[in-house]
VOPAGU-2260 file (C-alpha; in pm, 1 decimal, decimal comma):
REM VOPAGU-2260
SITE   aa  ch    i         X         Y         Z
SITE  MET   A    0    -229,6   -1935,3   -7137,3
SITE  THR   A    1    -334,4   -2267,3   -7160,2
SITE  GLN   A    2    -697,4   -2350,6   -7111,9
SITE  ARG   A    3    -721,8   -2695,4   -6884,4
SITE  PRO   A    4    -935,7   -2953,3   -7008,2
SITE  ILE   A    5   -1252,5   -2986,5   -6851,3
SITE  LYS   A    6   -1321,5   -3297,1   -6675,2
SITE  PRO   A    7   -1629,8   -3521,0   -6739,2
SITE  SER   A    8   -1915,2   -3444,3   -6477,8
SITE  PRO   A    9   -2117,9   -3760,0   -6353,2
SITE  GLN   A   10   -2400,1   -3482,4   -6190,0
SITE  ALA   A   11   -2440,3   -3421,1   -6554,7
SITE  GLY   A   12   -2516,0   -3756,8   -6671,5
SITE  ARG   A   13   -2799,1   -3811,0   -6440,3
SITE  ILE   A   14   -3069,9   -3926,0   -6678,9
SITE  ILE   A   15   -2991,3   -4131,0   -6944,6
SITE  VAL   A   16   -3223,3   -4258,0   -7243,0
SITE  PHE   A   17   -3337,1   -4613,0   -7379,4
SITE  GLN   A   18   -3561,0   -4574,1   -7689,9
SITE  GLU   A   19   -3731,8   -4267,0   -7565,9
SITE  THR   A   20   -3760,8   -4349,5   -7198,8
SITE  ALA   A   21   -3538,6   -4223,7   -6905,9
SITE  ILE   A   22   -3349,5   -4443,9   -6662,4
SITE  ARG   A   23   -3180,2   -4256,4   -6353,7
SITE  ARG   A   24   -2853,7   -4361,1   -6261,3
SITE  THR   A   25   -2564,0   -4220,3   -5986,3
SITE  TRP   A   26   -2172,5   -4220,9   -5982,7
SITE  HIS   A   27   -2066,6   -4467,3   -5726,3
SITE  ASN   A   28   -1761,7   -4665,2   -5667,0
SITE  ASP   A   29   -1595,0   -4481,9   -5995,3
SITE  GLU   A   30   -1899,6   -4672,9   -6222,2
SITE  TRP   A   31   -2267,1   -4568,7   -6294,0
SITE  TRP   A   32   -2546,2   -4778,2   -6104,6
SITE  PHE   A   33   -2872,1   -4761,4   -6275,7
SITE  SER   A   34   -3237,0   -4771,6   -6172,9
SITE  VAL   A   35   -3380,9   -5131,5   -6178,1
SITE  VAL   A   36   -3680,8   -5018,6   -6147,5
SITE  ASP   A   37   -3702,9   -4785,3   -6451,4
SITE  VAL   A   38   -3497,4   -5058,6   -6641,2
SITE  CYS   A   39   -3766,6   -5282,4   -6554,2
SITE  ALA   A   40   -4013,9   -5042,2   -6669,6
SITE  VAL   A   41   -3832,8   -5007,9   -6999,8
SITE  LEU   A   42   -3856,3   -5395,8   -7019,6
SITE  THR   A   43   -4194,4   -5516,5   -6940,4
SITE  ASP   A   44   -4379,5   -5151,0   -7009,7
SITE  SER   A   45   -4537,4   -5230,6   -6617,3
SITE  PRO   A   46   -4829,8   -5023,0   -6493,2
SITE  ASP   A   47   -4638,1   -5048,0   -6183,5
SITE  ALA   A   48   -4264,9   -5100,3   -6196,1
SITE  GLY   A   49   -4193,0   -5092,9   -5855,2
SITE  ALA   A   50   -4445,9   -5415,1   -5774,4
SITE  TYR   A   51   -4271,0   -5574,7   -6071,0
SITE  TRP   A   52   -3949,4   -5545,5   -5949,2
SITE  ARG   A   53   -4052,3   -5642,5   -5589,8
SITE  LYS   A   54   -4203,3   -6017,7   -5689,1
SITE  LEU   A   55   -3915,6   -6070,5   -5920,6
SITE  LYS   A   56   -3642,1   -5969,4   -5654,6
SITE  GLN   A   57   -3843,4   -6200,6   -5416,2
SITE  ARG   A   58   -3857,3   -6467,4   -5657,0
SITE  LEU   A   59   -3466,1   -6422,9   -5776,9
SITE  LYS   A   60   -3382,8   -6454,1   -5376,1
SITE  ALA   A   61   -3561,8   -6772,8   -5328,8
SITE  GLU   A   62   -3376,2   -6923,4   -5616,3
SITE  GLY   A   63   -3028,9   -6802,5   -5456,8
SITE  SER   A   64   -2962,6   -6574,3   -5781,3
SITE  GLU   A   65   -2598,9   -6379,1   -5756,9
SITE  ALA   A   66   -2798,3   -6093,9   -5990,7
SITE  VAL   A   67   -3000,6   -5941,8   -5610,6
SITE  THR   A   68   -2639,6   -5941,6   -5446,7
SITE  PHE   A   69   -2507,3   -5669,8   -5740,5
SITE  CYS   A   70   -2805,8   -5433,9   -5625,1
SITE  HIS   A   71   -2748,3   -5178,5   -5361,1
SITE  GLY   A   72   -2993,0   -4906,6   -5226,0
SITE  LEU   A   73   -2830,4   -4587,4   -5343,2
SITE  LYS   A   74   -3060,1   -4217,6   -5347,8
SITE  LEU   A   75   -3202,5   -4087,1   -5685,7
SITE  ASP   A   76   -3404,2   -3811,4   -5791,5
SITE  ALA   A   77   -3772,7   -3908,6   -5722,0
SITE  PRO   A   78   -4060,5   -3765,8   -5871,5
SITE  ASP   A   79   -4118,8   -3519,0   -5591,5
SITE  GLY   A   80   -3797,3   -3379,1   -5654,5
SITE  LYS   A   81   -3635,8   -3537,3   -5309,7
SITE  LEU   A   82   -3351,5   -3799,6   -5327,6
SITE  ARG   A   83   -3473,5   -4131,2   -5248,7
SITE  ILE   A   84   -3305,5   -4481,3   -5180,4
SITE  THR   A   85   -3372,9   -4720,6   -5480,2
SITE  ASP   A   86   -3248,6   -5009,3   -5575,5
SITE  CYS   A   87   -2937,3   -4976,4   -5840,3
SITE  ALA   A   88   -2745,3   -5221,7   -6023,5
SITE  ASN   A   89   -2439,6   -5114,1   -6188,6
SITE  THR   A   90   -2335,2   -5272,8   -6561,0
SITE  GLU   A   91   -2273,8   -5652,9   -6438,6
SITE  GLY   A   92   -2567,5   -5666,1   -6240,7
SITE  LEU   A   93   -2785,3   -5559,2   -6466,1
SITE  PHE   A   94   -2710,1   -5812,0   -6752,4
SITE  LEU   A   95   -2795,7   -6087,5   -6521,5
SITE  ILE   A   96   -3125,4   -5926,9   -6400,9
SITE  VAL   A   97   -3209,3   -5794,6   -6755,4
SITE  GLN   A   98   -3173,6   -6190,3   -6842,7
SITE  SER   A   99   -3406,5   -6299,9   -6598,7
SITE  ILE   A  100   -3707,2   -6064,9   -6756,3
SITE  PRO   A  101   -3909,9   -6226,2   -7057,1
SITE  SER   A  102   -3895,3   -5927,1   -7295,0
SITE  PRO   A  103   -3793,2   -5868,5   -7694,9
SITE  LYS   A  104   -3653,0   -5550,8   -7560,2
SITE  ALA   A  105   -3409,2   -5743,2   -7337,4
SITE  GLU   A  106   -3141,2   -5814,7   -7626,6
SITE  PRO   A  107   -3178,8   -5469,3   -7754,5
SITE  PHE   A  108   -3111,7   -5334,4   -7417,0
SITE  LYS   A  109   -2821,4   -5561,5   -7331,8
SITE  ARG   A  110   -2658,1   -5435,9   -7633,6
SITE  TRP   A  111   -2709,4   -5050,8   -7564,3
SITE  LEU   A  112   -2613,2   -5113,5   -7217,0
SITE  ALA   A  113   -2238,0   -5274,2   -7322,3
SITE  GLN   A  114   -2219,6   -4965,8   -7538,9
SITE  VAL   A  115   -2280,3   -4742,7   -7214,0
SITE  GLY   A  116   -1992,1   -4909,3   -7054,3
SITE  TYR   A  117   -1772,7   -4854,1   -7370,0
SITE  GLU   A  118   -1862,9   -4516,5   -7380,4
SITE  ARG   A  119   -1773,1   -4475,0   -7016,9
SITE  ILE   A  120   -1468,4   -4705,7   -7044,0
SITE  LYS   A  121   -1297,8   -4444,5   -7316,2
SITE  GLU   A  122   -1426,8   -4128,4   -7188,1
SITE  ILE   A  123   -1210,9   -4238,9   -6901,7
SITE  GLU   A  124    -922,2   -4269,0   -7126,8
SITE  ASN   A  125    -973,8   -3951,1   -7291,6
SITE  PRO   A  126   -1223,1   -3739,6   -7071,2
SITE  GLU   A  127   -1249,7   -3486,8   -7377,3
SITE  LEU   A  128   -1471,6   -3716,0   -7569,5
SITE  ALA   A  129   -1733,7   -3700,7   -7259,9
SITE  ALA   A  130   -1752,7   -3337,6   -7321,6
SITE  LYS   A  131   -1786,1   -3386,5   -7680,2
SITE  ARG   A  132   -2055,0   -3626,8   -7634,0
SITE  MET   A  133   -2195,2   -3379,6   -7387,6
SITE  ARG   A  134   -2228,6   -3092,4   -7633,9
SITE  GLU   A  135   -2364,8   -3295,4   -7898,5
SITE  LEU   A  136   -2666,6   -3405,6   -7658,5
SITE  TYR   A  137   -2723,0   -3035,0   -7575,5
SITE  ARG   A  138   -2698,0   -2903,7   -7959,3
SITE  ALA   A  139   -2980,7   -3228,9   -8053,3
SITE  LYS   A  140   -3180,3   -3042,7   -7783,2
SITE  GLY   A  141   -3160,0   -2680,4   -7956,3
SITE  TYR   A  142   -2934,0   -2498,9   -7778,8
SITE  SER   A  143   -2706,4   -2294,6   -7927,7
SITE  ASP   A  144   -2295,2   -2369,8   -7947,5
SITE  GLU   A  145   -2284,7   -2020,5   -7732,7
SITE  TRP   A  146   -2526,2   -2162,3   -7471,4
SITE  ILE   A  147   -2348,8   -2512,9   -7439,7
SITE  GLU   A  148   -2040,5   -2328,1   -7406,4
SITE  LYS   A  149   -2149,3   -2123,8   -7099,1
SITE  ARG   A  150   -2319,7   -2467,2   -6967,2
SITE  VAL   A  151   -1958,5   -2621,4   -6991,4
SITE  ARG   A  152   -1811,3   -2355,4   -6815,6
SITE  GLY   A  153   -2058,0   -2381,7   -6540,5
SITE  ILE   A  154   -2012,4   -2760,5   -6505,3
SITE  ALA   A  155   -1639,8   -2728,4   -6429,8
SITE  PHE   A  156   -1693,0   -2461,3   -6148,4
SITE  ARG   A  157   -1911,4   -2710,7   -6020,3
SITE  ASP   A  158   -1666,0   -3003,4   -6026,9
SITE  GLU   A  159   -1375,3   -2748,1   -5879,8
SITE  LEU   A  160   -1629,4   -2731,2   -5584,7
SITE  THR   A  161   -1739,9   -3097,5   -5535,7
SITE  ASN   A  162   -1358,1   -3194,4   -5539,6
SITE  GLU   A  163   -1297,4   -2955,9   -5283,2
SITE  TRP   A  164   -1567,7   -3076,6   -5065,7
SITE  GLN   A  165   -1475,2   -3441,2   -5132,0
SITE  LYS   A  166   -1136,3   -3379,9   -5009,9
SITE  ARG   A  167   -1262,9   -3221,3   -4714,5
SITE  GLY   A  168   -1429,7   -3492,8   -4566,1
SITE  VAL   A  169   -1805,9   -3372,1   -4667,7
SITE  LYS   A  170   -1990,0   -3697,5   -4743,7
SITE  GLU   A  171   -2172,0   -3719,9   -5095,2
SITE  GLN   A  172   -2550,3   -3710,9   -5194,4
SITE  LEU   A  173   -2735,7   -3608,1   -4873,7
SITE  GLU   A  174   -2446,2   -3341,4   -4788,9
SITE  TYR   A  175   -2375,3   -3217,0   -5148,6
SITE  ALA   A  176   -2752,5   -3168,2   -5180,2
SITE  ILE   A  177   -2788,3   -2964,0   -4830,5
SITE  LEU   A  178   -2476,3   -2743,5   -4887,4
SITE  THR   A  179   -2607,0   -2663,2   -5270,1
SITE  ALA   A  180   -2938,3   -2580,9   -5132,3
SITE  GLU   A  181   -2700,3   -2318,8   -4898,2
SITE  ILE   A  182   -2548,9   -2145,9   -5165,4
SITE  SER   A  183   -2863,4   -2123,4   -5407,2
SITE  ARG   A  184   -3066,5   -1981,5   -5119,1
SITE  ALA   A  185   -2818,7   -1724,4   -5028,0
SITE  THR   A  186   -2746,5   -1656,6   -5404,8
SITE  PHE   A  187   -3096,2   -1634,7   -5491,0
SITE  GLY   A  188   -3316,4   -1653,9   -5194,6
SITE  MET   A  189   -3461,5   -2069,6   -5299,0
SITE  THR   A  190   -3343,9   -2343,9   -5257,5
SITE  PRO   A  191   -3296,3   -2572,3   -5576,1
SITE  ALA   A  192   -3624,6   -2708,1   -5518,8
SITE  GLU   A  193   -3780,2   -2417,1   -5480,8
SITE  TYR   A  194   -3607,0   -2287,1   -5778,8
SITE  LYS   A  195   -3721,0   -2548,6   -6017,5
SITE  ALA   A  196   -4109,5   -2493,5   -5909,3
SITE  PHE   A  197   -4074,8   -2111,0   -5942,0
SITE  LYS   A  198   -3932,4   -2196,0   -6327,3
SITE  SER   A  199   -4235,6   -2509,9   -6351,9
SITE  LEU   A  200   -3987,7   -2733,4   -6366,8
SITE  GLY   A  201   -4188,5   -3038,4   -6231,8
SITE  GLN   A  202   -3959,4   -3327,9   -6357,5
SITE  PRO   A  203   -3693,1   -3498,1   -6232,1
SITE  ALA   A  204   -3505,4   -3480,3   -6562,5
SITE  ASP   A  205   -3564,2   -3121,7   -6551,2
SITE  ASN   A  206   -3187,0   -2996,0   -6495,3
SITE  LEU   A  207   -3193,8   -2685,7   -6295,5
SITE  ARG   A  208   -2890,7   -2572,0   -6485,0
SITE  ASP   A  209   -3066,9   -2640,0   -6790,4
SITE  HIS   A  210   -3317,3   -2352,2   -6779,9
SITE  MET   A  211   -3117,5   -2090,7   -6628,9
SITE  THR   A  212   -3033,8   -1736,8   -6789,3
SITE  ASP   A  213   -2693,3   -1618,9   -6885,2
SITE  LEU   A  214   -2723,0   -1358,7   -6541,0
SITE  GLU   A  215   -2865,4   -1671,6   -6355,3
SITE  ARG   A  216   -2594,4   -1897,6   -6441,6
SITE  ILE   A  217   -2290,8   -1611,7   -6356,3
SITE  CYS   A  218   -2472,1   -1566,1   -6042,7
SITE  THR   A  219   -2437,9   -1967,3   -5952,1
SITE  MET   A  220   -2125,0   -1955,0   -6080,7
SITE  LEU   A  221   -1987,4   -1672,1   -5823,4
SITE  GLY   A  222   -2153,2   -1851,7   -5580,7
SITE  GLU   A  223   -2011,8   -2218,9   -5629,0
SITE  ALA   A  224   -1620,1   -1982,6   -5732,7
SITE  SER   A  225   -1687,0   -1823,0   -5368,9
SITE  THR   A  226   -1739,5   -2097,8   -5166,8
SITE  THR   A  227   -1495,4   -2284,9   -5335,1
SITE  GLU   A  228   -1209,1   -2035,7   -5240,5
SITE  ILE   A  229   -1365,8   -1934,6   -4900,0
SITE  ALA   A  230   -1332,6   -2324,0   -4821,6
SITE  ARG   A  231    -959,8   -2337,5   -4947,2
SITE  ASN   A  232    -832,3   -2085,4   -4765,3
SITE  ARG   A  233    -971,9   -2157,5   -4425,3
SITE  ASP   A  234    -936,0   -2529,0   -4473,1
SITE  ALA   A  235   -1253,3   -2584,8   -4403,7
SITE  ARG   A  236   -1286,7   -2952,4   -4260,3
SITE  GLY   A  237   -1571,7   -3129,7   -4230,9
SITE  TYR   A  238   -1939,8   -3064,4   -4308,4
SITE  ASP   A  239   -2023,8   -2779,8   -4046,5
SITE  GLU   A  240   -1680,1   -2600,7   -4149,8
SITE  ASN   A  241   -1801,4   -2640,2   -4516,1
SITE  HIS   A  242   -2163,2   -2543,7   -4464,4
SITE  GLU   A  243   -2044,3   -2170,7   -4302,5
SITE  ALA   A  244   -1816,2   -2156,3   -4618,0
SITE  ALA   A  245   -2166,7   -2235,9   -4844,3
SITE  VAL   A  246   -2346,3   -1986,4   -4683,8
SITE  GLU   A  247   -2116,2   -1704,8   -4687,9
SITE  GLY   A  248   -2002,9   -1814,4   -5081,0
SITE  GLY   A  249   -2325,2   -1809,3   -5179,2
SITE  THR   A  250   -2367,3   -1504,8   -4998,1
SITE  VAL   A  251   -2134,3   -1329,1   -5177,4
SITE  ALA   A  252   -2301,4   -1378,0   -5453,3
SITE  GLY   A  253   -2637,4   -1279,6   -5312,7
SITE  SER   A  254   -2498,4    -953,6   -5277,0
SITE  ALA   A  255   -2359,9    -896,7   -5630,2
SITE  ARG   A  256   -2707,2   -1010,3   -5765,2
SITE  SER   A  257   -2865,0    -785,0   -5541,5
SITE  ASP   A  258   -2605,3    -452,7   -5663,1
SITE  LEU   A  259   -2674,7    -573,7   -5984,4
SITE  GLU   A  260   -3100,9    -559,9   -5969,2
SITE  LYS   A  261   -3063,6    -221,2   -5776,1
SITE  LYS   A  262   -2902,1     -80,0   -6048,8
SITE  SER   A  263   -3027,1    -267,8   -6364,8
SITE  GLY   A  264   -3437,3    -217,0   -6201,3
SITE  ARG   A  265   -3501,4    -583,0   -6315,1
SITE  ARG   A  266   -3492,8    -918,6   -6133,2
SITE  VAL   A  267   -3216,1   -1145,7   -6214,6
SITE  SER   A  268   -3439,4   -1495,7   -6149,8
SITE  SER   A  269   -3650,2   -1534,3   -6438,5
SITE  LYS   A  270   -3945,1   -1801,6   -6488,2
SITE  GLU   A  271   -3775,7   -1826,6   -6822,5
SITE  ASN   A  272   -3720,6   -2191,0   -6911,1
SITE  TYR   A  273   -3605,7   -2410,3   -7192,2
SITE  LYS   A  274   -3875,8   -2640,9   -7169,7
SITE  ALA   A  275   -4021,0   -2542,5   -7536,6
SITE  LEU   A  276   -3715,0   -2468,8   -7731,6
SITE  PRO   A  277   -3855,2   -2308,9   -8045,7
SITE  GLU   A  278   -3887,1   -2541,4   -8345,1
SITE  THR   A  279   -3726,1   -2343,9   -8589,1
SITE  VAL   A  280   -3390,5   -2356,4   -8420,7
SITE  VAL   A  281   -3409,7   -2731,6   -8400,0
SITE  ARG   A  282   -3492,1   -2727,7   -8751,2
SITE  LYS   A  283   -3216,2   -2470,5   -8902,0
SITE  ARG   A  284   -3004,2   -2709,6   -8688,2
SITE  LEU   A  285   -3032,0   -3035,3   -8873,9
SITE  ASN   A  286   -3074,5   -2889,7   -9181,9
SITE  LYS   A  287   -2746,2   -2750,4   -9120,4
SITE  ASP   A  288   -2583,0   -3090,1   -9036,7
SITE  GLN   A  289   -2767,3   -3219,9   -9317,5
SITE  GLN   A  290   -2618,0   -2996,2   -9530,8
SITE  ARG   A  291   -2256,5   -3122,2   -9421,8
């Protein structure tokens, strides 16, 4: 049986790093949109990048600059873990904005941004490149190949669910987040935000699924796969019907989790996380790569 190629998930790349500084981004209208405030923080080292951007935005508007017209308010993860409207710009818009910021980092940033865009174009032409790059990033962080393959399978289940929601009239961002929270609540008794707190994950860049154990990941996949199957078989349409399917799909996984806990005598939800991967793992991998 031929395995289907895994489609790269925009959800997996909401954080991108320039010179060790995180920049938030979101997938919108078939392209990446980046947080303008985060870019200002990178280029200016300002203690209040939000204030810097507000003043720059006012000046650009007064000058009639085209740069501001490229900005849209899109929802991004905020420090408190919630989705909040943030000024974002696509690659073209960012180039215009960066030109208005006096910074020695401007030219390196533009080269980096061009490379990001080029990589995206190549990934659209060949989705396997995105999957390969994702594996390389996880490997560089010290995750084992076995863990990475399981994570990739989890992304495939998630993609199948969000694709189904999209076809069934569920609105992206807010409604996706609500339905995901319902699946998680029915599966584990916790929303993703509550689960992150349970695992002591306090940063927006901390992706909950990157810190799950095998059993947690399996339960998550079961909840999402069950939701997909229920929505598909019922031909669920719109938010309300898909909300019902999400609760029921999560309940299937929740029942399986509960049965396992009763028979194993051990709780599935774990406080374990991967915030501090063992340095020996990273060191061994680096040594292995250097020997190739």
